[in-house]
C-alpha positions as CSV (number, residue, x, y, z in Angstrom):
1,M,96.2,85.0,65.1
2,L,96.3,87.8,67.4
3,H,99.6,90.0,66.8
4,F,100.9,92.1,69.7
5,S,103.4,94.2,67.9
6,N,101.1,97.6,68.6
7,F,100.4,96.3,72.0
8,A,103.4,97.6,73.6
9,R,103.2,101.0,71.6
10,A,100.1,101.1,72.3
11,T,100.6,100.5,76.3
12,E,104.7,102.7,76.4
13,G,105.0,105.2,78.9
14,M,101.8,103.3,81.0
15,V,102.3,102.7,84.8
16,F,100.5,99.8,86.2
17,N,100.6,100.3,89.4
18,V,99.8,97.1,92.0
19,N,99.6,98.4,95.2
20,R,96.1,99.8,93.7
21,V,95.0,96.5,92.2
22,I,95.6,95.4,95.8
23,A,93.6,97.6,97.7
24,K,90.4,97.7,95.4
25,D,90.3,94.2,95.8
26,Y,90.9,94.1,98.8
27,S,88.6,96.4,100.1
28,T,85.7,94.6,98.3
29,V,86.2,91.5,100.2
30,S,87.0,92.9,103.3
31,A,83.8,95.3,102.8
32,A,81.5,92.1,102.0
33,L,83.1,90.6,105.0
34,L,82.1,93.7,107.5
35,A,78.5,93.8,106.1
36,A,78.0,90.1,106.4
37,L,79.4,90.2,110.4
38,L,77.5,93.1,110.5
39,I,74.3,91.2,109.2
40,E,75.0,88.0,111.5
41,I,75.1,90.9,115.1
42,Y,72.2,92.7,114.4
43,R,70.6,89.5,113.9
44,A,71.1,88.0,117.4
45,V,71.2,91.7,118.9
46,V,67.4,91.7,117.4
47,G,66.6,88.2,117.7
48,G,68.1,87.4,121.5
49,S,65.5,90.8,122.1
50,Q,62.2,89.2,121.6
């Protein structure tokens, strides 16, 4: 069984930054989408010129 009595003491004074979590999460997703978009643009440009 888990005991959370020490958890409160161990994390006392720590700050959870929600904005940082959201920024990291969305930056990963947006970077992946941007990479996919750039690959498709590259394929359209290079494939269309041949």
